[in-house]
N, C-alpha and C positions, 0 to 999 in steps of 0.2 A: 519691451523697451520703449520710451516715450520716443513720439516722431519728431522732439525735438532735435535728442542726442542722435537719431541715426540720420539726420541730414546735418547736422553738427559733425562726425566724424566723418561723413563719405567728403565733405567740400577737403576736411585737413588732410582727406585721401588723396581726392584728387588733386589738390597744391601740391601733397611732395611729388607724387608721381610726376606736375605739372617743372618742377624742379629740378627731376630727373631728367627730365628731357633739354631741359634748359642747359644741365651741369654737362650732361653728351653734345649740346651745340657750339658752348665755350670751346670748348677743347676738341673741338672737331674745327673752328676756328683760330686755332693758340696755333695745331696743326699747319693750318697753311698762313698763316703769317710766319710761324717759324721757318718755313721751304723759302717764303720770298721774303726772311731777312736776311738770310743764307745765302740767295741770290742777288744780291742786294750788297753782301762783302764781298760775297767772289766779283764782282762787275769791280767796284774799291778799287779794290786790291790788285785785277788784273788792269783796269785801266778797260772795263771794257765799255765805251761810249762812242759812240755819232757826233760829228761834229755840224751844226748847221750850216746848208749851203748858206753863203755870203761874202767869200771871200773873195776881194774884189782884186783885180788888174791894176800890174803893176801899171801907173801912169809917170808919163817922161815931162808933165807942164811943169809948170811954177808951183815948186813946193814948197809949205812953210809949216814945220811944227810948231803943233800944240803943246807940245806933254813933253814932257822929260819919263814918261814910263817907254820900260825897253818892253814892256810884254808884247807878242804877237797876238793878232786875233786867232790864230789856232790858242793858241793860249789858255787867254783867257776866254774861251768857250770851254778848253778842257776845265779848265778851276770851277766855271760856273757848271756844267754838267755833273764833275763831285760835290760840289755842291749838294745838289738839287739831289742827288743817291744819298751825300750824307744826309739830309732834310727827312729822304721816306725813309729811311734807316733807323731816325731816331720817332720817329713815325709807329713806326712798324714795333719797335720795341719800346715803348710807353701802353701802346692798344694791348702788346702781349699781357706786359705789366697790371693793368686797367682788368683785365677775362679772367690773371689769374685770382686775381685781388675777389670779384665778384665770384667765382667759383671757389671759396673759401667763404666769402659770408655766408655761401645760401648753405656748405656742407655744414655753414652751423644753427643755421635753422630748421635742417630736414634732421642730424644729428640722433635728437629722439627720437624721430619718428622709424629711423632708418633699421634703433637699436632698438622698438619693439618688434617692425617686422621681421626684425633676420633672428627673430625670436621665437613664429611663427615656424610651421614644419612648410617643406617647400613646398606640395600641392598647395596648403591654405595661400602662401606669397604668388603659387602663382596667379592664381582665384582673383585676388586683390589686384595683380599687376595688367591680366587680360583687363575685370572689370572697370576700375579704374587708371591705368593708364595708359591700356590702346582700346576705352570708348567700348567694349563689347559689352553688348547687350547679354542677360542670365541668361538667354533662352539659345547663346551661340556657347555660350561657356560652359551650359549644361550638354551641349553636343560635345564640347572638344573634350569635360572630365567623363562622357559615357554616364552623365545622371538625370534623372527626370525633371523636369526644370520645379516641378515643385521644392524637388532634395537642393535643386541648385540655388534658391531664391530661401531654402532656408540657410545653405551654409553659407550663403551671405551675408544672411541677418546677425546668424553665430556669429561668424568673424567679425562682424563691422561693431557690435556687444563686446566683441571682446579686445578686439583694437579699441574702442570707447575708456576699456577697465582700465588697460596700459598704459594710453595718455594721459588716463587720470581726469577724462569729463563723467566717466560714471563713478559712480561709489559702490 
């Protein structure tokens, strides 16, 4: 097989496993954001807020009323805290939606390669994952599969050429 085709196919496989790891990372972020979203919703529902200090004591001196607003300082602070939580909640929901969108986009990108890899035998999939997903050397792979180094290289090259045919790079 031509070295150029080999390198091109290996690059595609590396990108595939990079995308798989990215999807896993995004899904983990979604889980964390979802938990935070639920915590924020619970805080809003239970009005679980802490008011900042700054409530002044009553002054008995002359006082001129400046506004007709009948809400107290504590009420204003509670409203401000809840609005802050609501803004944070909206941000978390937007972030979750963006991550879900990105996951779907990546799944479309890797769909064909994923289908072709799933056509392979389990051992062949493992070999590709070790080599291109976990960045293990062929020597390490030969130890894992209990085969000689030369056999591991031959198997890897045969798998890459087979993947090149499945992908459509090699006719």
